[in-house]
N, C-alpha and C positions, 0 to 999 in steps of 0.2 A: 255800228250795232250788229251783233251777231244775229243772223237769220235762223229761224227754227229749222229750215231745210238743211242748212249747213251743219247744224248740230246733229240732226238725224243721220245724214250721210256719214258724218264723222264717227258716230257711235257704231254704225254698221261696219265701217272699215275696221275700227278697233276690235269689235267682236269677232269678225272673221279672221283677223290677224292673230288674235289670241287663240282661237280654236285651231288654227293651223300650226300653232307653236312657233310663229315667226316674230322676231323682235322688231321694234321700230327701225332699228339700224338695218336689219336684213331687208325689210320692205323698202326702205329708202334706197338702199344700194340697188335693189332690183329694178326700181323705176327711175334711177338716176338723179336723186335729190338727197338732201341732208335729212338726218333723222328728226331734226327740229321742225322741219316742214311737216313731217308725218304727225308730230305732236300737235301742231296747229290745226291740221286737218281733223284729227280725231276729237279735238275739243270744240271744233266749229269756229275757232278764231280766224282761220283762213278758209276761203271758199276753194273747193277743188275744181279745177277746170275740167272740161269734158275730156280732153285728151289725156290728162293725168289720171282721171277716174277710169278711163279705158285701160291704161297701163296697170293701175292698182287692181282692177277687176281681173285682168288676165293673170296677174301674179297670184292673186288669192283664189283663182279658179272659180269665179262667180260671174254671172252675167251682170252687165251694168245696171240693169233694172232691179237687181237684188237690193242695191243700196238705197232705192227709193220705196221699197215695199213697206207698207204701214205708215207712210208719211202723212196720209190724209187723216189718220186717227191719232197720230203721234205715238204709235205703238213702239215699244222697246224691242230690240232684237229678241226673238224667241228661240231658244235652243231645245225646248222640250226636255230639258234636264233640270233636276231638282236642286242641284248645288254645284259649287265650284269643283269639288272632287270628281263628280261625274263628268263635267266638262273637260277637266284635265285628263281623265282616262280616255275620253274620246279623242282629244287632240293628240295624245301620245300614241294611241292605237293607229291613227291615220298616218303617223310618221313611220310606222313599221313597214318593212317589206312584206309583200303578199304572203310568202311562206311563214313569216313570223306571225302575221295576223291569223293564219290558219292554225298554227300551233297554239296560240293563245286562246282561240275559240275552243280548241280541243280540251285544253286545261280547264277552261270555264265550264264546259259541258260535264267533264268528269267531276268537278267540284260540286256542281248542282245535283248530281246523282247521289252524292253521299249525304245521308241524313244526319242531321246534327242533334 
């Protein structure tokens, strides 16, 4: 039987992986397992061991505690974004080099100054 805590942790893993723009295969390779195991973690079908969660957290650049946030209330991951397009923009932006991020912010500022 799948435990609600395993489902919660799995959803948090999937959400952070998605926001980082990392595939299941890439995450699996980074932590030394097969992508099928990542699938099972993300669905809660398999429980993530403490050491594996440590490796996943390091790869996703999140503290281990992040994966348990909201577990008491059953809260879904909150991105403070309204839709998938916004989340994709954020994920893509994070993958840019710093100078590219700066250039994109400058373009954005210029676009906002133009009245439509």
